[in-house]
N, C-alpha and C positions, 0 to 999 in steps of 0.2 A: 566532550563535545568542544571544536576549538572557539574561544570568544567571538561572536562575528559572523560565522559561518555555518553555512544551512539552516533548514528547517525554518527558514520566515522569509521567503522569497521576494515579499514586495516590500520588505522595510528598506530604503533605503541607505548608501552607506558612502561616508567619504573615502575617498581612495589615496592610498598613501603613495607618496613620492617612491620610484624603484630605488632609491638611495637608501631607503629604510626598511629597504624588506631581507628575512634572513635570508642565507643563500638556499634555502630548501624551497622557496617561491619564487626565484630569479628563474624561471622558465625558460628564458631567453639565453640565458648562460649554462643552464644545468638541468634537461629534461628530466623529469621526476614522476608525476602522476598523468596517466592516461586513463578517462571513463571510455572504455572501447563499444560502448554499447549504447546507446540515448537515441532518443524518439523525437528531435527536434523541430521536425515537422509538423508536429501536432497543434492542434489549434489551442491548447494549453498554453502555449510560447509565444502566442501571436500577440500581446499585451507589451511583451518585456525580454524577449530573445537577447537585445544588447546586454541589460542588465543581469541577465541570467548566466552569460557568456563571462561576464567581467567577475562574476561574485565566484565562479568556477576558477578564473585566473588569480583572485585572492586567496583560494584554497590552494592553489600550488599545480592545478591541473595545466598540465602545458599544452594538449591535446583531447580533442573530442570524436569520436568517430558516430556520426550521424546516420542511422541505418535505415533503407529504406525497407515498407513489407507489402510492395504494388508497383506498380508501372508510375503512379502517379505519385506516390511520397518517396519513391525512385530520384524521379527526375525533379522532383523540389529538394531532396538531399544535395544534390548535385548545383543546383543555384544556390541553395545555403551556404554550401561551402566555396562558392566561388565569391560570398560577398563578406566571408566571415575568417579572417585567418586563423588557424590553429583548428578548424573543424575538416575533418574529410568525408567521405560518404561511401556508403557500399548501396548497391542497387538489387533487388532480387525480390519475390514473389513467396510471401509469406503462406505457411499450407492450409490456414483459415482464409486466404485472400485468393484461393486458386479457381474461384468458377464463380461467375462465366470469363475468359480470358479472348483476348482477341486473337483470330487466328495466327497473326504475326507476331503475337507477343514476344517469342524468342528471340526472335530479329530486330523487335524493339528492345529488348534488355541486352542485348548484345552489344547494339548500338551505344547505349548509354555505358555500359561498362568499357568501352573505352576512350571514356572521357578522361580527363587528366587529374581529376577530383577524387575518382573512384578507386578503391584500396581492395574490395572484397567482396563477392559475390554473397548477398543475404539481406533479410532474414530470409535464410530457408529452411528446410527441413518437414518433421511430420510430429501432427499433436493430433492422436487419437483420446487426447480426453474432450476435446468439443467434438470432434466428430464434425465440423461443419461442411468438410468436403469429402467426399467417398475418400475411404482409404487406398483403394488402388490407385485413382488421382491424385492422393496425396503424394504417393511413390513415384508415381508418374513426371510430377515437374519437381519434385526432389531431383530424379536421376537427370533430368535435364537442363536443369542448371550446376547441379555438378558436373556435368560435361562439358555447360562451358567455361565454367570456372576452370576446366583442365584443357581447356582449348587456349584460355586467355593470358594462361599463366596466374591466375587471382587464387588466394585462398577463401573460402567459406565461411561463414557465420550459419551456424546451423542452430536452430530450434528443435527442443523435441519436451515432449510430454506424452507421459505413460507409452513410448512406441521404442525403447531401450533397444530389442532384440533388432529390430527393424533397421534402426537408425545403425546401430554396430555393423549389421552388415553390408548395409549400403556403401558406409564410408571406410569398410575394410576394403572392399572389393573396388572403391575409385581409389582410395589412397596408393594402393598394391601397384597401380596402373602410373601412377607420378613418375617424376625424376627426384633423386636424390634432394636435388634444388628447389623444388616447388615447393612454395610454403602451405601446408597442409590447411588450418584453418584454427577455429574456436568454437567450441562448446558453448554457448551461452546463458548464463545463469543454470549451472550447473545441477543437477538435479538426480545423477544417478546414483550408485553406489561404488565400494570403494574398486571393486574389478572392474568395472566398467572405466573407471577413472584411469586407471593403469594401463588398461587394452588402449585408451584414446590417446593417453602419452606418449606410451611405447609405441605408435602408429605415427606420433610426430603432432598430433592435435595439441592445443593449447585448450586449457580450462579456467574458467572464468567465473566469479561469483558476484553477488550484489547483495543487495539491503537483506534478503532473507538471512542471512547468516549472524545476521545480527538481533533477531528475532528470539527469544527467550524458547519458543516450541521448537526451534529447528535444532534437533538432538543430534542429528548424525554431523552437521555443520562442522562441528570441532575437530573431529578425526579424519573428515577429508578434508579439511584446509591443512591441517598440520601435516598430513600424508603425503599431499602432491609437491611433484618435482621444483623447485621454486624457478627453474628454467622451462618449465611449461605453466606459471601462472598469471592470470590475467584479474584486474578489477574492472567493475562497469556498475551502471547504475539503473539500466532499463526504463530511464528517463521516458515520459511520468508518473511511471508505476514504480512497486518496489520501492517505498519510500523506508530507510532503516529506521528501525526502532527508537523513538523519541521524535519519528519526525512522520509515523505513521497518521494518515488521514487526510495527510497534505502534498499537495504536488511535490513529487521528487524533480528533481534537477542537478546536473553534472558536479557542482559542489561538493555534492554528499558521496561520490566516490570517495572523499578523504576518511568519509567514518566506515566507510567497507573495509577500505585500508588497514585503519586505527585496529578494527575487530580483527582483521586477518592474522596481523601482527600479535596481537594478545594470544590467538590458538597458536601459535606457532613458535612464541617466544623469541621473539625479536621486535627489534625494534621498527619503528616508522617507517625511519629514513631507509634502512635494509629493504622493507616490502614495497617502497614505494619506488626505489630505484629498480630492482629486477623485474617488476610486474610491467614498468615504465619502457625496460630494456627490451623486454618480452614481444609488447605492442610498437616499437619500434620495428622491430626484426619482422614481427608478422605481418603490418602493414605498411612496409617502407615508410618510415614517418620522420624518419632521420635527418632529411634534408628539406622538412617543408614549414611552413611558419607555424609559430607558435599564437597560440592567447596571450595577448598583452593588457596589459591597464592602460586606462584613459588618463593622458595629462591631467 
């Protein structure tokens, strides 16, 4: 673990001058590391969000994608992105938050998605593990939001838990109707098998890995990460959840995405800088981050 980075989120740190940073950390000159999935609107971050973002910058993170899970958190994600450079928002209704919804929910989501801070529709998908919402209702909400993303030309951020077959069927049908230029999306915190991963990437979707690839019990992670096409790989934290090994039991935060990238580099036999570069480029391309502001250190 890099000295002074991650796993101790409440410890204040001296902020170095930009001129003392190695090139990999000069996110304003060289975009490298992107946390493509974090829930920064959760109350876990209310006491110290500016410090959380500064630690992310110190770890070499240039951008954080703040993910909505319902109408309220989607509105909050947009507001947070307006207040903090280097943060962008997604808007969507998570499958576990799909009931009840106001009758105008889709119109409100469409309005939110038109805001300039929004880069994707999500977190959307299917969750057959918790089954908090009837499965037919989950599929209805998922399809409505896929259609909205298609209408607006936005990618999707997909949640999948024990719903591989239906996810693949619905994403496959949706993707087949899109133009070649339409960004497809990402299966976040990927948990499928090799065949599913290959089908997703061949259809134009990205695959994202999070803290679980660092766990000793994640037996399939090494093979999946090693086999993934480099132009389809992303890294994420899913903060405040899924803290990497060595940080488990503590709040996760975007700075820890560097630990995920380090493990990915080990599995793939590549340098950390190589992994940071192509995962950052993939995030730039998927979410349109190239011309957006980046996280910065305070003077």
